N, CA, C and O of each residue as an XYZ file, in Angstrom:
472
protein
N      24.580     35.946     40.716
C      25.358     36.580     41.589
C      26.713     36.532     40.939
O      27.127     35.484     40.443
N      27.433     37.681     40.932
C      28.887     37.739     40.391
C      29.889     37.480     41.580
O      29.607     37.591     42.773
N      30.998     37.148     41.098
C      32.124     36.640     41.913
C      32.361     37.670     43.070
O      32.652     37.264     44.195
N      32.241     38.953     42.801
C      32.502     39.935     43.937
C      31.402     39.773     44.958
O      31.728     39.845     46.143
N      30.175     39.568     44.651
C      29.163     39.497     45.680
C      29.285     38.116     46.348
O      28.982     38.038     47.539
N      29.711     36.993     45.674
C      29.853     35.711     46.322
C      31.158     35.927     47.349
O      31.180     35.311     48.415
N      32.145     36.749     47.008
C      33.235     36.845     47.947
C      32.845     37.666     49.258
O      33.262     37.391     50.383
N      31.966     38.736     48.939
C      31.461     39.438     50.115
C      30.633     38.524     51.105
O      30.805     38.508     52.324
N      29.705     37.761     50.404
C      29.019     36.867     51.391
C      29.848     36.044     52.132
O      29.692     35.988     53.352
N      30.778     35.344     51.532
C      31.661     34.379     52.141
C      32.494     35.179     53.173
O      32.730     34.590     54.228
N      32.974     36.441     53.021
C      33.704     37.081     53.988
C      32.784     37.339     55.247
O      33.279     37.222     56.368
N      31.589     37.653     55.104
C      30.666     37.934     56.147
C      30.346     36.662     56.884
O      30.315     36.671     58.114
N      30.097     35.526     56.165
C      30.144     34.226     56.893
C      31.179     33.908     57.598
O      30.985     33.375     58.691
N      32.444     34.144     57.165
C      33.672     33.817     57.853
C      33.722     34.706     59.181
O      34.068     34.266     60.278
N      33.344     35.967     58.933
C      33.481     36.946     60.075
C      32.485     36.580     61.152
O      32.829     36.680     62.330
N      31.199     36.138     60.808
C      30.327     35.706     61.956
C      30.692     34.440     62.566
O      30.417     34.210     63.744
N      31.368     33.513     61.740
C      31.835     32.295     62.409
C      33.124     32.686     63.430
O      33.246     32.235     64.569
N      33.917     33.479     62.876
C      35.039     33.890     63.785
C      34.506     34.613     65.020
O      35.002     34.315     66.106
N      33.528     35.548     64.958
C      32.904     36.159     66.069
C      32.474     35.138     67.186
O      32.808     35.238     68.366
N      31.715     34.178     66.676
C      31.202     33.084     67.319
C      32.181     32.311     68.169
O      32.019     32.046     69.360
N      33.323     31.945     67.342
C      34.505     31.234     67.986
C      35.175     32.100     69.065
O      35.567     31.627     70.132
N      35.281     33.391     68.727
C      35.998     34.285     69.707
C      35.124     34.324     71.044
O      35.631     34.306     72.166
N      33.716     34.382     70.787
C      32.984     34.514     72.024
C      33.082     33.201     72.844
O      33.044     33.276     74.073
N      33.189     32.164     72.308
C      33.308     30.766     72.843
C      34.624     30.639     73.630
O      34.669     29.984     74.671
N      35.704     31.280     73.114
C      37.037     31.258     73.870
C      36.816     32.303     75.014
O      37.229     32.038     76.143
N      36.232     33.378     74.776
C      36.039     34.245     75.909
C      35.306     33.726     76.905
O      35.760     33.898     78.036
N      34.249     33.109     76.793
C      33.359     32.457     77.788
C      34.071     31.420     78.630
O      33.728     31.247     79.800
N      35.056     30.719     78.072
C      35.790     29.630     78.668
C      36.719     30.362     79.821
O      37.029     29.723     80.826
N      37.100     31.570     79.657
C      38.125     32.192     80.618
C      37.351     33.154     81.583
O      38.031     33.870     82.318
N      36.038     33.228     81.638
C      35.219     33.992     82.470
C      35.336     33.529     83.904
O      35.502     32.345     84.194
N      35.242     34.517     84.802
C      35.064     33.994     86.325
C      33.769     33.228     86.392
O      32.806     33.551     85.695
N      33.747     32.320     87.142
C      32.729     31.400     87.392
C      31.758     32.076     88.435
O      32.219     32.696     89.393
N      30.401     31.943     88.224
C      29.442     32.558     89.003
C      28.046     32.291     88.456
O      27.932     31.973     87.273
N      26.943     32.404     89.268
C      25.622     32.018     88.925
C      25.234     33.118     87.616
O      24.753     32.705     86.561
N      25.465     34.259     87.822
C      25.134     35.280     86.816
C      25.903     35.014     85.528
O      25.320     34.940     84.446
N      27.364     34.855     85.673
C      28.216     34.700     84.502
C      27.769     33.424     83.669
O      27.646     33.444     82.444
N      27.547     32.352     84.440
C      27.152     31.198     83.803
C      25.889     31.295     82.983
O      25.841     30.818     81.849
N      24.893     31.893     83.531
C      23.595     32.083     82.856
C      23.777     33.007     81.573
O      23.276     32.685     80.496
N      24.486     34.115     81.734
C      24.748     35.071     80.574
C      25.583     34.513     79.756
O      25.397     34.744     78.561
N      26.639     33.699     80.116
C      27.461     33.063     79.041
C      26.698     32.131     78.158
O      26.945     32.016     76.958
N      25.729     31.443     78.809
C      25.003     30.428     78.029
C      24.134     31.102     76.833
O      24.030     30.615     75.707
N      23.515     32.336     77.286
C      22.752     33.010     76.310
C      23.698     33.817     75.335
O      23.291     34.187     74.234
N      24.869     34.050     75.747
C      25.720     34.778     74.903
C      26.418     33.786     73.736
O      26.729     34.161     72.605
N      26.554     32.707     74.170
C      27.057     31.576     73.244
C      25.876     31.310     72.170
O      26.126     31.144     70.976
N      24.579     31.283     72.698
C      23.601     31.064     71.702
C      23.351     32.104     70.738
O      23.119     31.855     69.555
N      23.398     33.403     71.281
C      23.064     34.545     70.517
C      24.229     34.612     69.471
O      23.949     34.809     68.289
N      25.388     34.470     69.830
C      26.623     34.787     68.883
C      26.618     33.662     67.842
O      26.996     33.885     66.692
N      26.217     32.527     68.215
C      26.162     31.459     67.240
C      24.990     31.662     66.256
O      25.126     31.329     65.079
N      23.906     32.170     66.688
C      22.849     32.430     65.869
C      23.015     33.645     64.814
O      22.250     33.707     63.852
N      23.926     34.511     64.992
C      24.203     35.535     64.294
C      24.569     34.841     62.776
O      23.912     35.035     61.753
N      25.590     34.120     62.872
C      26.149     33.437     61.611
C      25.134     32.464     61.060
O      24.868     32.482     59.858
N      24.544     31.600     61.905
C      23.584     30.565     61.380
C      22.478     31.377     60.572
O      22.176     31.026     59.432
N      21.896     32.443     61.174
C      20.971     33.061     60.443
C      21.295     33.702     59.169
O      20.484     33.770     58.246
N      22.584     34.213     59.118
C      23.098     34.851     57.929
C      23.253     33.770     56.788
O      22.984     34.054     55.621
N      23.670     32.598     57.145
C      23.709     31.447     56.113
C      22.371     31.128     55.651
O      22.214     30.916     54.449
N      21.254     31.057     56.556
C      20.016     30.906     56.140
C      19.547     31.838     55.347
O      18.764     31.485     54.465
N      19.918     33.260     55.473
C      19.563     34.404     54.750
C      19.878     34.157     53.285
O      19.046     34.341     52.397
N      21.205     33.701     53.059
C      21.748     33.487     51.736
C      21.178     32.374     51.070
O      21.442     32.203     49.880
N      20.379     31.540     51.720
C      19.819     30.373     51.105
C      18.203     30.639     51.098
O      17.461     29.725     50.737
N      17.713     31.801     51.471
C      16.393     32.067     51.412
C      15.681     31.908     50.079
O      16.314     32.004     49.028
N      14.436     31.678     50.102
C      13.700     31.432     48.998
C      12.881     32.577     48.419
O      12.510     32.624     47.247
N      12.607     33.597     49.450
C      12.047     34.768     48.983
C      12.789     36.007     49.523
O      13.667     35.836     50.369
N      12.501     37.195     49.101
C      12.947     38.373     49.747
C      12.444     38.711     51.085
O      13.125     39.346     51.890
N      11.208     38.275     51.336
C      10.657     38.412     52.625
C      11.400     37.449     53.647
O      11.572     37.883     54.786
N      11.790     36.358     53.375
C      12.455     35.345     54.188
C      13.931     35.818     54.352
O      14.502     35.635     55.427
N      14.546     36.413     53.326
C      15.856     37.014     53.342
C      15.875     38.120     54.439
O      16.754     38.161     55.300
N      14.877     38.993     54.357
C      14.798     40.283     55.151
C      14.599     39.812     56.527
O      15.283     40.339     57.405
N      13.693     38.822     56.862
C      13.473     38.336     58.077
C      14.740     37.718     58.795
O      14.987     37.985     59.971
N      15.509     36.902     58.053
C      16.761     36.249     58.617
C      17.753     37.340     58.837
O      18.448     37.269     59.850
N      17.900     38.307     58.041
C      18.850     39.512     58.422
C      18.407     40.259     59.494
O      19.278     40.701     60.244
N      17.089     40.535     59.769
C      16.614     41.197     60.943
C      16.973     40.327     62.235
O      17.264     40.855     63.309
N      16.926     38.989     62.040
C      17.280     38.094     63.126
C      18.667     38.244     63.419
O      19.032     38.267     64.594
N      19.638     38.370     62.295
C      21.056     38.420     62.552
C      21.269     39.702     63.309
O      21.998     39.609     64.297
N      20.770     40.870     63.027
C      20.784     42.083     63.647
C      20.521     41.988     65.170
O      21.291     42.474     65.997
N      19.412     41.345     65.475
C      18.886     41.210     66.722
C      19.679     40.373     67.580
O      19.785     40.617     68.781
N      20.260     39.361     67.002
C      21.182     38.368     67.788
C      22.439     38.954     68.033
O      23.080     38.572     69.012
N      22.957     39.967     67.168
C      24.107     40.733     67.343
C      24.024     41.658     68.469
O      24.940     41.930     69.245
N      22.728     42.154     68.480
C      22.496     43.223     69.593
C      22.339     42.569     70.916
O      22.730     43.131     71.940
N      21.726     41.291     70.928
C      21.686     40.532     72.206
C      23.061     40.120     72.638
O      23.346     40.060     73.834
N      23.932     39.829     71.673
C      25.304     39.443     72.063
C      26.046     40.569     72.770
O      26.759     40.399     73.759
N      25.816     41.724     72.180
C      26.384     42.938     72.767
C      25.894     43.202     74.198
O      26.646     43.601     75.087
N      24.571     42.952     74.365
C      23.966     43.208     75.644
C      24.530     42.215     76.689
O      24.832     42.611     77.815
N      24.674     40.901     76.309
C      25.089     39.895     77.214
C      26.622     40.184     77.426
O      27.056     40.018     78.566
N      27.358     40.541     76.580
C      28.836     40.890     76.853
C      28.983     42.042     77.829
O      29.930     42.118     78.612
N      27.986     42.955     77.748
C      28.026     44.003     78.722
C      27.593     43.637     80.206
O      27.806     44.318     81.209
N      27.007     42.542     80.135
C      26.428     41.989     81.604
C      27.418     41.099     82.290
O      27.381     40.984     83.515
N      28.329     40.443     81.539
C      29.205     39.526     82.130
C      30.271     40.315     83.017
O      30.651     41.444     82.710
N      30.674     39.697     84.029
C      31.868     40.090     84.793
C      33.169     39.588     84.313
O      33.577     38.471     84.631
N      33.794     40.353     83.593
C      34.905     39.922     82.776
C      36.191     39.754     83.648
O      37.179     39.326     83.052
N      36.299     40.008     84.856
C      37.502     39.910     85.511
C      38.646     40.747     84.869
O      38.556     41.966     84.721
N      39.766     39.983     84.483
C      40.924     40.744     84.003
C      40.859     40.605     82.459
O      41.903     40.736     81.819
N      39.759     40.362     81.865
C      39.533     40.120     80.388
C      38.696     41.258     79.848
O      37.882     41.035     78.952
N      38.876     42.580     80.401
C      38.118     43.667     79.913
C      38.280     44.090     78.384
O      37.365     44.444     77.640
N      39.646     43.980     78.066
C      39.920     44.406     76.676
C      39.485     43.373     75.647
O      39.124     43.674     74.510
N      39.544     42.135     76.125
C      38.857     41.106     75.188
C      37.454     41.177     75.000
O      36.926     40.894     73.924
N      36.725     41.608     76.178
C      35.339     41.760     76.101
C      34.898     43.053     75.293
O      33.876     43.148     74.614
N      35.892     44.061     75.500
C      35.559     45.365     74.801
C      35.725     45.185     73.170
O      35.015     45.784     72.363
N      36.674     44.354     72.849
C      36.740     43.942     71.401
C      35.576     43.285     70.774
O      35.053     43.566     69.696
N      35.225     42.287     71.690
C      33.902     41.467     71.153
C      32.627     42.493     71.189
O      31.772     42.403     70.308
N      32.534     43.347     72.098
C      31.401     44.391     72.090
C      31.497     45.168     70.821
O      30.463     45.418     70.202
N      32.726     45.594     70.362
C      33.045     46.378     69.215
C      32.588     45.597     67.928
O      31.896     46.131     67.062
N      33.028     44.282     67.864
C      32.591     43.339     66.877
C      31.114     43.179     66.725
O      30.599     43.211     65.608
N      30.472     43.022     67.730
C      29.005     42.849     67.782
C      28.390     44.024     67.399
O      27.360     43.867     66.744
N      28.781     45.311     67.657
C      28.272     46.592     67.180
C      28.476     46.701     65.637
O      27.576     47.054     64.875
N      29.829     46.342     65.216
C      29.924     46.423     63.817
C      29.095     45.460     63.032
O      28.746     45.768     61.892
N      28.760     44.324     63.555
C      27.873     43.249     62.900
C      26.549     43.941     62.735
O      25.985     43.992     61.642
N      26.024     44.511     63.912
C      24.737     45.007     64.007
C      24.562     46.207     62.811
O      23.560     46.311     62.103
N      25.630     46.993     62.750
C      25.798     48.007     61.629
C      25.643     47.508     60.285
O      24.877     47.981     59.446
N      26.479     46.443     60.118
C      26.516     45.759     58.716
C      25.090     45.194     58.386
O      24.579     45.399     57.285
N      24.523     44.543     59.279
C      23.190     43.819     58.950
C      22.046     45.117     58.947
O      21.133     45.081     58.122
N      22.139     46.083     59.770
C      21.196     47.191     59.394
C      21.447     47.851     58.083
O      20.453     48.289     57.503
N      22.668     48.001     57.494
C      22.886     48.561     56.208
C      22.372     47.544     55.263
O      21.696     47.951     54.318
N      22.610     46.216     55.395
C      21.928     45.264     54.411
C      20.433     45.420     54.373
O      19.820     45.388     53.306
N      19.846     45.588     55.542
C      18.263     45.837     55.567
C      17.927     47.043     54.796
O      17.080     46.948     53.908
N      18.539     48.244     55.055
C      18.218     49.469     54.434
C      18.366     49.343     52.886
O      17.490     49.763     52.131
N      19.494     48.757     52.451
C      19.615     48.482     51.022
C      18.660     47.456     50.422
O      18.507     47.395     49.203
N      18.054     46.696     51.218
C      17.244     45.539     50.671
C      15.821     45.848     50.723
O      15.022     45.234     50.016
N      15.445     46.831     51.580
C      14.003     47.109     51.715
C      13.462     48.077     50.629
O      12.273     48.395     50.622
C-alpha cells in the first residue's frame, strides 16, 4: 500500500473517531426522557461501531472479511442517522442536523468503497 492510500485510510479512521466523539458530546446535552435515553444508548453504540469496524476492515485477512466489515460500517452509519432522527433534540437541532449530514456522508463513502471493491 502506498503512502497516499495509508493517508486516506488514516483520514477516514480519524473522521469516524471524530464522528463518534461528536455524537457522545451531543448525547450529553440532550433533554432527558425515556425515549431519548434509549435512543441515545443505541446511537452511541452505532456511532462507535462505524469506526471500530473500519479499523477491523483495514486489518482484515481476506477480501470477503474486508467487504463484510465495510458493509457493517455502512449499516452502522445508517443506524446512527436513524437514531439521530429519532431523538428529541430540544434547542440542539443544528448540531443534530450536522451529525445527520456526517452520518449520511459516511454511508456514501462506505457505499463507494463497496462498489469499488466488489
